[in-house]
Every structure is written in C-alpha cells, then in structure tokens.
C-alpha positions in Angstrom: -64.7 -54.5 29.6 -64.8 -56.8 32.6 -62.0 -58.0 34.9 -61.9 -60.3 37.8 -62.8 -58.5 40.9 -65.8 -56.7 39.4 -64.2 -53.7 37.8 -66.3 -52.6 34.8 -66.3 -49.7 32.4 -67.3 -48.5 29.0 -66.0 -45.8 26.8 -67.3 -44.1 23.7 -65.9 -41.7 21.0 -62.4 -40.7 22.2 -62.8 -42.0 25.7 -60.5 -44.7 27.2 -60.7 -46.8 30.3 -57.8 -47.7 32.6 -58.2 -50.1 35.5 -55.8 -50.1 38.4 -55.5 -52.3 41.5 -53.3 -52.1 44.6 -51.0 -49.1 44.7 -51.2 -48.3 41.0 -52.4 -44.8 40.2 -53.0 -43.6 36.6 -53.3 -40.0 35.4 -54.2 -39.0 31.9 -54.2 -35.5 30.5 -56.1 -34.5 27.3 -55.5 -31.5 25.1 -58.1 -30.6 22.5 -57.8 -28.0 19.8 -60.6 -26.7 17.8 -60.4 -27.3 14.1 -60.7 -23.7 13.3 -57.6 -22.9 15.3 -55.5 -25.5 13.6 -54.4 -24.4 10.1 -53.4 -27.9 9.2 -56.7 -29.4 10.0 -57.9 -31.5 12.9 -54.8 -33.7 13.5 -54.4 -36.1 16.4 -52.0 -35.4 19.2 -48.6 -37.0 18.9 -48.1 -40.2 20.7 -46.2 -40.4 24.0 -43.4 -42.5 22.2 -43.1 -39.8 19.6 -42.9 -37.1 22.2 -40.1 -38.8 24.1 -38.1 -39.4 21.0 -38.0 -35.8 20.1 -37.9 -34.1 23.5 -37.2 -30.4 23.2 -33.8 -29.1 24.4 -33.7 -27.0 27.6 -33.0 -23.9 25.5 -32.3 -22.7 22.0 -31.8 -19.1 23.2 -28.6 -20.0 25.2 -25.5 -21.7 23.7 -25.4 -25.0 25.4 -21.6 -25.5 25.3 -19.2 -27.2 27.7 -17.1 -24.2 28.6 -17.7 -20.8 27.2 -14.5 -19.1 26.0 -13.2 -16.2 28.1 -11.4 -14.3 25.5 -11.4 -15.4 21.8 -7.8 -15.0 20.7 -6.8 -14.4 17.0 -9.8 -15.2 14.7 -10.1 -11.5 14.0 -10.5 -11.6 10.3 -13.1 -14.4 10.5 -15.0 -12.7 13.4 -15.1 -9.4 11.5 -16.6 -11.2 8.5 -19.2 -13.1 10.5 -20.2 -10.0 12.5 -20.7 -8.1 9.3 -22.9 -10.9 8.0 -25.0 -10.9 11.2 -25.3 -7.1 11.1 -26.5 -7.2 7.5 -29.8 -8.0 6.0 -29.4 -11.8 6.1 -29.4 -14.4 3.3 -26.0 -15.9 4.3 -25.0 -19.4 5.2 -21.5 -19.6 6.7 -19.8 -23.0 7.3 -16.9 -23.0 9.8 -15.0 -26.2 9.4 -11.9 -27.7 11.0 -10.5 -30.4 13.2 -12.0 -31.2 16.5 -10.7 -29.0 19.2 -9.8 -26.1 16.9 -12.4 -23.8 18.5 -15.2 -23.8 16.0 -17.8 -23.7 18.8 -15.9 -20.9 20.6 -16.2 -18.8 17.4 -19.9 -19.5 17.1 -20.4 -18.8 20.8 -18.7 -15.4 20.6 -20.7 -14.5 17.5 -23.9 -15.6 19.2 -23.2 -13.2 22.2 -22.3 -10.4 19.8 -25.5 -10.9 17.8 -27.7 -10.6 21.0 -25.9 -7.9 22.8 -24.6 -5.6 20.1 -27.0 -6.1 17.2 -30.2 -7.0 19.1 -30.8 -10.2 17.1 -32.9 -13.1 18.1 -30.2 -15.9 18.3 -30.8 -19.6 18.3 -28.4 -22.4 19.2 -29.2 -25.9 17.9 -27.1 -29.0 18.5 -26.8 -30.6 15.0 -24.6 -33.6 16.0 -27.4 -36.1 15.5 -30.9 -36.1 13.9 -32.9 -36.3 17.1 -31.3 -33.2 18.7 -31.3 -31.3 15.4 -35.0 -31.9 14.8 -36.0 -31.2 18.4 -34.0 -28.0 18.4 -35.4 -26.7 15.1 -38.9 -27.4 16.3 -38.1 -25.4 19.4 -36.9 -22.6 17.2 -40.2 -22.8 15.3 -42.1 -22.6 18.6 -40.1 -19.5 19.6 -40.9 -17.9 16.3 -44.7 -18.4 16.8 -45.6 -21.9 15.8 -48.6 -23.1 17.8 -48.7 -26.2 20.0 -50.9 -28.1 17.5 -48.6 -27.4 14.7 -45.6 -28.5 16.7 -47.4 -31.6 17.8 -48.3 -32.5 14.2 -44.7 -31.9 13.1 -43.4 -34.0 16.0 -45.7 -36.8 15.1 -44.5 -36.9 11.6 -47.7 -35.6 10.1 -46.2 -32.3 8.9 -42.7 -31.6 7.5 -40.7 -30.4 10.5 -38.2 -28.5 8.4 -40.9 -26.7 6.4 -42.6 -25.7 9.5 -39.5 -24.3 11.1 -38.3 -22.4 8.0 -41.8 -21.0 7.4 -41.7 -19.3 10.8 -38.0 -18.3 10.4 -38.9 -16.6 7.1 -41.8 -14.9 8.7 -39.9 -13.7 11.8 -40.7 -10.1 12.8 -37.0 -9.6 13.9 -33.7 -10.6 12.3 -32.0 -13.6 13.7 -28.9 -15.7 13.9 -29.2 -19.5 13.8 -26.2 -21.6 14.9 -26.2 -25.3 13.9 -23.4 -26.6 16.1 -21.4 -29.8 15.6 -22.9 -30.7 12.2 -20.4 -33.3 11.6 -22.7 -35.5 9.6 -23.9 -33.2 6.7 -26.3 -35.9 5.5 -28.5 -35.2 8.5 -28.9 -31.6 7.3 -29.2 -32.5 3.6 -31.7 -35.3 3.8 -34.2 -33.3 5.9 -33.7 -30.1 4.0 -32.7 -28.4 7.2 -30.0 -26.1 5.8 -31.7 -23.1 4.0 -31.0 -19.5 3.5 -33.5 -16.8 4.6 -33.8 -13.1 4.0 -34.5 -12.7 7.7 -31.4 -14.1 9.2 -27.9 -15.6 9.0 -27.0 -19.3 9.5 -23.7 -20.4 10.9 -22.7 -24.1 10.8 -19.8 -25.6 12.7 -18.5 -28.9 11.4 -15.5 -31.2 11.2 -16.6 -32.4 7.8 -14.5 -30.3 5.4 -15.5 -31.5 2.0 -19.3 -32.2 2.0 -21.1 -31.4 -1.3 -23.7 -29.7 0.8 -21.2 -26.9 1.7 -20.8 -26.1 -2.0 -24.4 -25.0 -2.6 -25.3 -21.4 -3.7 -25.0 -18.7 -1.1 -22.8 -20.9 1.2 -19.4 -19.5 2.3 -16.8 -21.9 3.8 -14.3 -20.8 6.4 -11.4 -23.2 7.4 -10.4 -22.8 11.1 -6.9 -23.8 11.9 -4.9 -23.8 15.1 -3.9 -20.5 16.7 -0.7 -18.6 15.9 1.9 -19.3 18.5 1.8 -15.9 20.3 -2.0 -16.0 20.5 -1.8 -19.6 21.8 0.6 -18.6 24.5 -1.7 -15.7 25.5 -4.6 -18.2 26.0 -2.5 -20.0 28.6 -1.5 -16.7 30.2 -5.2 -15.7 30.3 -6.2 -18.9 32.0 -3.2 -19.3 34.3 -1.5 -15.9 34.8 0.4 -17.1 37.9 1.9 -20.2 36.2 4.6 -18.4 34.2 5.5 -15.7 31.7 4.8 -15.4 28.0 8.0 -17.1 27.1 7.2 -20.2 29.3 3.7 -20.2 27.8 5.1 -20.3 24.3 7.0 -23.5 25.1 3.8 -25.2 26.4 1.7 -23.8 23.5 4.2 -25.1 21.0 4.3 -28.6 22.6 0.4 -28.6 22.4 0.5 -27.6 18.8 -1.5 -24.4 19.5 -4.7 -26.5 19.6 -7.4 -24.4 21.4 -9.0 -27.3 23.2 -5.6 -28.5 24.5 -4.7 -25.0 25.6 -7.9 -24.5 27.4 -7.5 -27.8 29.3 -3.9 -27.1 30.1 -4.7 -23.6 31.4 -7.5 -24.9 33.5 -5.3 -27.5 35.0 -2.6 -25.0 35.9 -5.0 -22.5 37.3 -6.9 -24.9 39.6 -4.3 -27.1 41.3 -4.7 -27.6 45.0 -2.1 -30.1 46.2 0.6 -29.1 43.6 1.6 -25.8 42.1 3.2 -26.5 38.7 4.7 -23.8 36.6 4.4 -23.8 32.9 7.9 -25.1 32.7 6.9 -28.0 35.0 3.9 -28.7 32.8 6.0 -28.7 29.6 8.3 -31.3 31.2 5.4 -33.5 32.3 3.9 -33.4 28.8 6.8 -35.5 27.5 5.8 -38.3 29.8 2.0 -38.4 29.6 0.7 -35.9 27.1 -2.9 -36.9 26.5 -3.7 -38.0 30.0 -2.2 -34.9 31.5 -4.0 -32.5 29.2 -7.4 -34.2 29.9 -7.0 -33.7 33.6 -7.9 -30.1 33.0 -11.4 -31.2 32.1 -12.2 -31.8 35.7 -11.8 -28.1 36.3 -13.5 -26.9 33.1 -17.0 -28.0 34.0 -17.4 -30.6 31.3 -16.1 -34.1 30.7 -18.0 -34.8 27.5 -16.1 -36.5 24.7 -15.9 -33.2 22.7 -14.1 -31.6 25.7 -11.4 -34.3 26.0 -8.4 -34.4 23.6 -8.1 -38.1 24.3 -11.7 -38.8 23.1 -12.9 -36.0 20.9 -11.5 -37.4 17.7 -13.0 -40.8 18.4 -16.4 -39.2 17.5 -15.0 -38.6 13.9 -13.5 -42.1 13.7 -16.8 -43.6 14.9 -18.6 -41.7 12.2 -16.2 -43.0 9.6 -16.7 -46.5 10.8 -20.5 -46.0 10.5 -19.9 -44.8 6.9 -18.1 -48.1 6.1 -14.6 -46.8 6.6 -13.2 -48.6 9.7 -9.8 -48.8 8.0 -9.5 -45.0 8.6 -8.8 -45.8 12.2 -6.0 -48.1 11.2 -4.5 -45.5 8.9 -4.5 -42.9 11.6 -2.9 -45.4 14.0 -0.2 -46.0 11.4 0.4 -42.2 11.0 0.7 -41.9 14.8 4.0 -43.8 14.7 5.5 -40.9 12.7 5.8 -37.2 13.6 3.2 -34.4 13.3 5.3 -33.1 10.3 4.1 -33.5 6.7 4.1 -37.2 5.5 4.8 -37.5 1.8 2.2 -39.5 0.0 5.1 -41.4 -1.6 5.8 -42.8 1.8 2.4 -44.6 1.7 2.7 -45.9 -1.9 4.2 -49.3 -1.0 1.1 -49.9 1.1 -1.2 -48.8 -1.7 0.7 -51.2 -4.2 0.6 -54.1 -1.8 4.4 -54.1 -1.4 4.1 -53.6 2.3 1.3 -55.5 4.1 0.0 -54.7 7.6 -0.6 -58.3 8.7 -3.0 -59.1 11.5 -4.2 -55.6 12.1 -7.8 -54.8 13.0 -9.5 -53.1 11.4 -7.6 -54.4 8.3 -6.1 -51.9 5.9 -5.7 -53.5 2.5 -4.1 -51.9 -0.5 -7.4 -50.9 -2.1 -8.6 -49.5 1.2 -5.9 -46.9 1.7 -7.3 -44.3 -0.7 -10.8 -44.3 0.8 -9.3 -44.3 4.3 -7.1 -41.3 3.5 -10.1 -39.4 1.9 -12.1 -40.2 5.0 -9.5 -38.6 7.3 -9.3 -35.5 5.1 -13.1 -35.2 4.9 -13.4 -35.3 8.7 -10.6 -32.8 9.3 -8.5 -35.5 11.0 -5.7 -34.7 8.5 -5.0 -32.1 5.8 -3.1 -32.0 2.5 -0.1 -29.8 2.4 2.6 -29.1 -0.3 6.3 -29.3 0.8 8.7 -28.5 -2.0 7.5 -30.6 -4.9 5.9 -33.3 -2.6 2.2 -33.7 -1.8 2.0 -34.6 1.9 -0.6 -35.4 4.5 -0.4 -33.9 8.0 -2.2 -34.7 11.2 -2.0 -32.7 14.4 0.5 -33.7 17.1 -1.9 -33.9 20.0 -4.2 -36.0 17.8 -1.4 -38.4 17.0 -0.4 -38.5 20.7 -4.0 -39.4 21.8 -4.3 -42.0 19.0 -1.0 -43.6 20.0 -2.0 -43.6 23.7 -5.3 -45.3 23.0 -4.0 -47.9 20.6 -4.7 -51.5 21.5 -1.6 -53.5 22.4 -2.5 -56.1 19.9 -2.0 -53.6 17.0 1.3 -52.0 18.1 3.8 -54.5 16.9 2.4 -55.0 13.4 1.8 -51.2 12.8 5.3 -50.4 14.1 6.8 -52.9 11.7 4.8 -51.5 8.9 5.8 -47.9 9.7 9.5 -48.9 9.7 9.1 -50.8 6.4 7.5 -47.9 4.7 10.1 -45.5 6.0 12.9 -47.7 5.0 11.5 -48.1 1.5 11.2 -44.3 1.2 14.9 -43.6 1.9 16.6 -42.3 -1.3 19.1 -44.6 -3.0 22.6 -43.5 -2.0 23.5 -43.2 -5.7 20.8 -40.5 -6.3 22.4 -37.1 -6.6 22.4 -35.3 -3.2 20.8 -32.2 -4.7 17.7 -34.3 -5.3 17.7 -36.4 -2.1 18.5 -33.7 0.6 14.9 -32.3 0.7 13.4 -35.8 0.9 15.8 -36.8 3.7 15.0 -33.7 5.6 11.3 -34.4 5.4 11.7 -38.0 6.4 14.1 -37.4 9.3 11.5 -36.3 11.9 9.4 -39.4 11.2 12.4 -41.6 11.9 13.0 -39.8 15.2 9.3 -40.2 16.1 9.3 -43.9 15.2 12.2 -44.5 17.5 10.2 -42.8 20.3 6.9 -44.6 19.6 8.5 -48.0 18.9 11.9 -48.2 20.5 13.9 -51.2 19.1 17.2 -52.0 17.5 15.5 -51.9 14.1 14.1 -48.4 14.5 17.3 -47.1 16.0 19.3 -48.6 13.1 16.9 -47.0 10.6 17.3 -43.6 12.2 21.1 -44.0 12.2 21.1 -44.8 8.5 18.9 -41.8 7.7 21.0 -39.4 9.8 24.2 -40.5 8.0 22.5 -39.9 4.6 21.3 -36.6 5.8 24.7 -35.6 6.9 26.3 -36.7 3.7 23.7 -34.7 1.8 25.0 -31.6 3.4 22.4 -30.9 6.1 25.0 -30.8 8.8 23.1 -28.7 11.4 20.0 -30.8 11.0 21.7 -34.1 11.3 23.7 -32.9 14.3 20.6 -31.6 16.1 18.7 -34.9 15.6 21.7 -37.1 16.3 22.1 -35.7 19.8 18.6 -36.7 20.9 18.8 -40.0 18.9 22.0 -41.0 20.6 20.6 -40.5 24.1 17.4 -42.4 23.2 19.3 -45.3 21.5 21.8 -45.5 24.3 19.1 -45.8 26.9 17.5 -48.6 24.8 20.5 -50.6 23.6 23.4 -49.6 25.8 26.2 -47.0 25.4 28.5 -49.2 23.3 26.0 -50.8 21.0 27.1 -50.5 17.3 24.0 -48.6 16.4 24.5 -46.1 19.2 28.2 -45.7 18.1 27.0 -45.1 14.5 24.7 -42.3 15.7 27.5 -40.8 17.8 29.9 -41.0 14.7 27.4 -38.9 12.7 27.2 -36.5 15.7 31.0 -36.1 15.8 31.1 -35.4 12.1 28.3 -32.8 12.5 30.3 -31.1 15.2 33.3 -31.0 12.9 31.3 -29.5 10.0 29.8 -26.9 12.3 33.3 -25.8 13.4 33.2 -27.3 16.9 36.6 -29.0 16.3 37.6 -29.7 19.9 34.2 -31.3 20.7 34.4 -33.3 17.5 37.9 -34.6 18.4 36.7 -35.6 21.9 33.7 -37.5 20.6 35.5 -39.2 17.8 38.2 -40.4 20.3 35.4 -41.8 22.5 33.7 -43.6 19.7 37.1 -44.9 18.4 38.0 -46.3 21.8 34.6 -48.0 22.1 34.8 -49.4 18.6 38.3 -50.8 19.2 37.1 -52.4 22.4 33.8 -53.8 21.0 34.5 -54.4 17.3 38.3 -54.7 17.2 41.0 -52.4 15.7 40.5 -53.4 12.1 36.7 -53.4 11.9 35.4 -51.2 9.1 33.5 -49.0 11.6 36.7 -48.6 13.7 38.6 -47.5 10.6 35.8 -45.0 9.9 36.4 -43.5 13.3 40.1 -43.1 12.5 39.1 -41.3 9.3 36.7 -39.1 11.2 39.2 -38.3 13.9 41.9 -37.1 11.4 39.6 -34.2 10.2 39.2 -32.1 13.4 42.9 -32.8 14.2 43.8 -31.3 10.9 41.9 -28.1 11.6 43.3 -28.0 15.1 46.8 -27.7 13.5 47.8 -31.1 14.8 48.9 -32.3 11.4 51.2 -35.1 12.4 48.4 -36.8 14.5 46.0 -36.2 11.6 48.4 -37.8 9.2 48.8 -40.8 11.5 45.1 -41.5 11.6 44.4 -41.1 7.9 47.4 -43.4 7.0 46.1 -45.9 9.5 42.7 -45.7 7.8 44.1 -46.2 4.3 46.3 -49.2 5.4 43.4 -50.8 7.3 40.9 -50.3 4.6 43.2 -51.7 1.9 43.6 -54.8 4.1 39.9 -55.2 5.1 37.9 -53.7 2.3 40.3 -53.9 -0.6 42.2 -51.5 -2.8 39.2 -50.9 -5.0 36.7 -50.1 -2.3 35.0 -46.7 -2.6 35.9 -46.1 1.1 39.5 -46.9 0.6 39.6 -44.6 -2.4 38.0 -41.8 -0.4 40.6 -42.1 2.3 43.4 -42.0 -0.2 41.9 -38.7 -1.6 42.0 -37.2 1.9 45.6 -38.4 2.4 46.4 -36.1 -0.6 45.3 -33.1 1.4 47.6 -34.0 4.3 50.6 -34.6 2.0 50.2 -31.1 0.5 49.8 -29.5 3.9 53.0 -31.2 5.2 54.9 -30.2 2.1 55.5 -33.8 1.0 55.4 -32.8 -2.6 57.1 -35.8 -4.2 54.8 -38.3 -2.6 51.9 -36.0 -3.5 52.9 -35.9 -7.1 53.1 -39.7 -7.2 49.8 -40.3 -5.4 47.5 -37.6 -6.8 47.2 -38.6 -10.5 47.0 -42.3 -9.5 44.1 -41.7 -7.0 42.1 -39.7 -9.5 42.7 -42.2 -12.3 41.7 -45.1 -10.0 38.5 -43.3 -9.0 37.6 -42.6 -12.6 38.4 -46.2 -13.6 36.7 -48.1 -10.7 33.7 -45.9 -9.8 30.6 -44.9 -11.7 30.5 -41.5 -13.4 30.0 -38.6 -10.9 30.6 -40.8 -7.9 31.1 -38.5 -4.9 34.5 -40.1 -4.2 35.7 -39.1 -7.7 34.4 -35.6 -7.1 36.5 -35.5 -3.8 39.6 -36.8 -5.7 39.4 -34.0 -8.3 38.6 -31.4 -5.6 41.4 -32.3 -3.3 43.9 -32.8 -6.1 43.3 -29.1 -7.1 43.3 -28.0 -3.5 46.6 -29.7 -2.9 48.1 -27.9 -5.9 46.8 -24.6 -4.5 48.5 -25.3 -1.1 51.7 -26.1 -2.9 51.6 -22.8 -4.8 51.0 -24.3 -8.2 48.1 -22.1 -9.1 48.2 -22.2 -12.9 48.2 -26.0 -12.8 45.4 -26.0 -10.2 43.0 -23.6 -12.0 41.4 -25.8 -14.6 41.1 -28.7 -12.2 39.5 -26.4 -9.6 37.0 -25.0 -12.0 36.0 -28.5 -13.1 35.6 -29.7 -9.5 33.4 -26.7 -8.7 31.2 -27.3 -11.7 30.9 -31.0 -11.0 30.0 -30.4 -7.3 27.3 -27.9 -8.3 25.8 -30.2 -10.9 25.7 -33.3 -8.7 25.3 -31.9 -5.2 23.6 -28.6 -5.8 24.9 -25.0 -5.9 24.4 -24.5 -2.1 25.8 -27.8 -0.9 28.6 -27.1 1.6 31.1 -29.1 -0.4 30.2 -27.2 -3.5 30.9 -24.0 -1.5 34.2 -25.5 -0.5 35.1 -26.1 -4.1 33.9 -22.5 -4.9 36.3 -21.1 -2.3 39.2 -23.2 -3.8 38.5 -21.4 -7.1 38.4 -18.0 -5.4 41.9 -18.5 -3.8 43.4 -19.7 -7.0 42.0 -16.9 -9.1 43.2 -14.3 -6.7 46.7 -15.8 -6.5 46.8 -15.7 -10.3 46.1 -11.9 -10.2 42.5 -12.0 -11.4 41.5 -9.7 -8.5 38.1 -8.5 -9.8 36.9 -12.0 -10.5 38.2 -13.1 -7.1 36.3 -10.3 -5.3 33.1 -11.0 -7.2 33.3 -14.8 -6.5 34.1 -14.2 -2.9 31.0 -11.9 -2.5 28.9 -14.6 -4.0 30.4 -17.2 -1.7 29.8 -15.2 1.4 26.2 -14.6 0.5 25.4 -18.3 0.0 27.6 -19.6 2.9 26.0 -17.2 5.3 22.6 -18.6 4.3 23.8 -22.2 4.6 26.1 -22.1 7.6 25.1 -18.9 9.3 26.9 -15.6 9.5 29.0 -16.5 12.6 30.5 -19.7 11.2 34.3 -19.3 11.3 34.5 -19.8 7.5 32.3 -16.8 7.0 34.2 -14.7 9.5 37.5 -15.6 7.7 35.9 -14.9 4.3 34.8 -11.4 5.3 38.2 -10.6 6.7 39.9 -11.9 3.6 37.6 -9.8 1.3 38.2 -6.7 3.4 42.0 -7.1 3.0 41.6 -7.5 -0.8 39.4 -4.4 -1.0 41.8 -2.4 1.2 44.7 -3.4 -1.1 42.7 -2.3 -4.1 42.0 1.1 -2.6 45.6 1.7 -1.6 
C-alpha cells in the first residue's frame, strides 16, 4: 500500500497496516487463543461493533435497582414461598407479575439479599427489559460460572448460541444459584431466544408487567400476582420513611389517597423526609395531593437517587403504553385516557358497549379508537397490568389504579381532552338505568356509576357534566341509597357552585337532592333550612310556579311534618298540589304523587271527611293513569293504608297495608327504605288488632334490616327498639 508522502507497508497472514499522519495515534490489541484451548474450534474474535452492541453490565452479582427498599412491608406469604424455593434443590421458575410501581423489583431485591446472606447462594441479577441488556447480562452470568473468554467472544459474535452457552454453565454450576430476570415486560424477548429455562441447580425469578403471556403457562412455572399494599402496611411504609411527618392515622390518609401503590408511597415518603425549605406534615401532603398529585409525588424522586422512568409515577406506565404501541395497539393509550375521566372504581364493561357498537364515536382523537379496536385495546391494558378485571355484584368490570389515572390525565394532550370528555359523558349518560326500571334492579348499577360521574365533573367541569351528575344523584336517592347520594351531593354541590354559580339551576338541583338526603337521614332541621334556601333561590331565579320551585315546596313540607309543624307542612303540600295542577296538569305523575302525600297530612290533622273523599279518588286515578307498579301508585296505596292507621281504622287498613308492603318488596326490593316503611305500617296495624306475637316477630325482622340499611343509631331504629321493649314488657306483666 502506498500513500502520498511516502508511507509504505505490507502485511501478510492476519497482519494489518494502519497509517497515520499529524496528531493521529492508533493502537491495536490482538488476543490469540490456541485451538486446543477453545472447545468450539478456532473462531475469530468478535468485531468491535459486536462488542459495543452487547457491552457487559457493570455487575450481575449486585441488584442494579434505582432505590433498594428499606423494609419490605406485607408480601409475607409470597416471600415465604420464594425463600422456600431458593432454599430448596432448584428446578423452579417463579413469575412475579403486576402493575408498574407495585414493588415487583423490591420483592426480587429482598429475595436476592436473602439468597446471598442467609442461604449462601450465588445470585445473579439481569436486566431483561430489552434484548441487548438481557443477552449481555446472561453472557456475564455465563462468564461468572466459568465460560472462557473465547467462548464468550464466539457467543457475542453470534457464532455460538448465547442462551445455550449460558444455560450450559448454569446447569454445571458447582454451587446452587438464584437468577433474577428483572423487568421482563416483553416476554417475546425471553421466548424467542430460549432464555427462560429451568435448572436443577437453581431458581429463576422473573418480574414482569405482562400478566397473561403464554410463556408464563409453561411446565414448572409458577405465577404470582402482586397487588398494592394493604392500607395499614402502606401507612407503615410512609412512617418508615418519614417518621417525623405524622402519626399512623395521618399516614393512612396519605396512603389511601395514593392507592397504597408502593412506588408512590416511596416517593412521597422520600419527599417528606428530605425537605429543606419547607416542612410539610402528612396532613399537609394529603391536602397538596388534591391540587397536583402526579407532579407532587414525582418530586420525591430527586431525593430517592433515581429519576429513571421506572422510578416516576408520571412516566413509569408510559413504558407499557410504548410497548403496546410497538405491538400495533396505539389505541390502548386512547382507551386509558378515556378511563382517566372516570374514577379508579370498577368500570362496568356495559359502560363501554356503546363505543364497541359504534353508537358513541370518539371523533378527532389521536390515536383513534374505532369500535373494532376497543376489544384489542382493552386486552392490551389487561395484558400489561395497566388494568384488571373485577366482578362487582353481577357485573364484569375493568379497574385501573387511581395514581395511574391521575398521571394519564395530567399528561394528556390538550387536543384530546374535549373529545374524550364528551365521549366519557355520552357513555355515562347512556349507562344510566331507565327510570321505569324497578329500583331493586337499578340501585346497584347507580351506586357503581355514581363515583364515575363525580370524577367526570372533576376532570371535565362543565354544565353538561354537572347536570349529568345531578341526574344520577337524584336517581340514586330515589332508588333508596340515601346516605350515598347525600355524601356525594355535598361535594358535588360545592364543585358545581364554584363552576356555575350558587343559583344555577343545576346547582339548585344538586342541593335539592342533598336536602332530601338530610331529611331521609333524620337531619330534619338541616333539611328544612336547606330546602328553604333552595326554594327562595328557585322563586327568585325561576319564578313561584316553575316545576322546580314546586318541587322545593314538596320537599320542604316533609321535614316540617316530622318537626311537628303540621300546619306549615300542610300549606306547602297544598301549594304544591295547586301549582302542579295548573302547570303540569291533573294527570301528571308529579301532581298525583303530591296528592298522595296530602292524604298523609289530612289524616294527621284529623280531617277525616276530606281524607275519605280524596283517598279512594287518588288511588283510582293512579291506577287508571299510570303504568302498572308505578312508584306513585305504590305511594298512593301505602299512604292510603297509613292514613287509615293514623285514623284508628285498623281492620280497614290491614289488607291495604299488606298489599302495599308486598308491592314495595317486589318492585323496590325487600331492603329498600320505603319497603321498610311499609313493613312498619303493617307492624303497627297488626299490633293494634291484637296480633301481638306476629307484631313482635315482624318488628324484630324490621329492626334487623333497618339497622343494616340505616344504621343502629337512626331515630327510627331507636324508636323501634323502645316500642318493642314496651311490647315485651307488657307481655311479661
């Protein structure tokens, strides 16, 4: 070879010539192995490019994790099983799977240290998140177990099967071992290379987010699902990390808000323990979480020694979504964004059916989620532990973790929010039970949907979402879940008022539900006060004869009745009837319902003649004008019999009361509060007729069910127990 300037050279056999000029300096190192020392024959050394692409990890003898766990809370049963496997003769493959952030690596790390310190095992840690790191790590394991440089070079150069080489030396190991394949979230990497094998000399533990891979179902493989921590253990993690920030009770509040997710707990504890300029308590932290949950949690990573994606709640799940996109399922991202508009509670699959049927379309959303893409997207989320299937009552549901949903919502592109919020509202609206469906069938569905309506108002505040929540809360109240509708209406009213104004019709509708809930939970004075406030606002904003204003008159008469202000109560129920006859018509179900409640007042005020004229007419009108088993008809029969009981006409009342009770139980369910009211009506009538044994038996049944539904301290139950005691005392005397 000749080059300008006179440099010349010649090489023979394996020699090579390099020429340099100026400041260039070249070094070349040669390693030669005798053929007799290489069991695979005389193989060329791997190229520099090959060496760089499979560079060995810094160590396979030390777990290379972001932050080693201090104390592993809970996980006792799983750790006992895994420790027993490591202490045994080998053969086992254990796959620990679960959502990102659930502590799979922490379990493997703890087992690793036990294996080394307590059992004297050779332990190896290999990052299996991608092919390059897996292959390099496994070859390093082979080298640790005795593979020679030439063998490793041949395997690295692709001239010998890397997995075969590694497992040959693992099988021949002179000491038992533990092999951890961490973050094996793409099982295809393990399967295609034949990297996952069992050996008589050791135990293999795999950590993965992929829950359903066929590879995990092979012979000799045991699967272990890792869930979030129990609440007490989660609170203890926070106390371990930040003992000065608060007591166990305060830690429970933070842990519950974080969904007991180990990664979130670790980051929160780290943040609380390492503040310099501020000194938040756990109560302070809990309040801050409502404002900026994901961002706040991830601040703890600055103190934890690692800011990799797997150590940040705002980014760890993106790894799984990226993997799904690489597998051809980008729509899984859109589905998870849709779910983030709802609560972390179970989402019935029926809620998603209009999307699967094309009845609801998510227009203009990227990546698009078409009807035929919903099922694969859902399966992808389940496969990668981003969601799980749960059964609630008779409904199959999907559930995602709250911190996951918060982080997805926080990172959602603005361009997708409006369309997804509209789709979430349309799906929720379509899922609401028809108001003609028997309440015994709709109550459970409404209770499941209610948290999602609350969350939707929080994620996408608007008049539409507030109105949807108001409608759902009213249905939930009418279905008999008085405590549940009351609890949610308090928060919903505050949220809606801040959004729409204190006297917006939707806000007043939510407050009306709240006032009715206060009445049904025996807070009569509070109910009266709130009803008066809503009535005054509706009169001012809507006018005195608006249907909503008349509904407030109806609502107000009820607490006044139980506060023994019968004349005021009569005034408001008569105003309701007169106004509804004028505005809604004589045949309106609402007008008929108000007429049935007027019967109750007439009996209480001793207006027997008017009662006798009105009662048969109201019942007949309901039966003639309304569908069979309409709730207003049930009220008419119920209050007709109750009025007769108040007037002392017990023999006349008995058959009507028994029918009303049976109808309520059939239509609304045996434990609906109004069914229990009809039950009590029968008890009083039977006792008044001298059928004491039956009355005592029925009263005991009533107390048992009412205590379960309303709680033992509800005034109704206190009164029932006193009444029963007096009957029993009279029997004994």
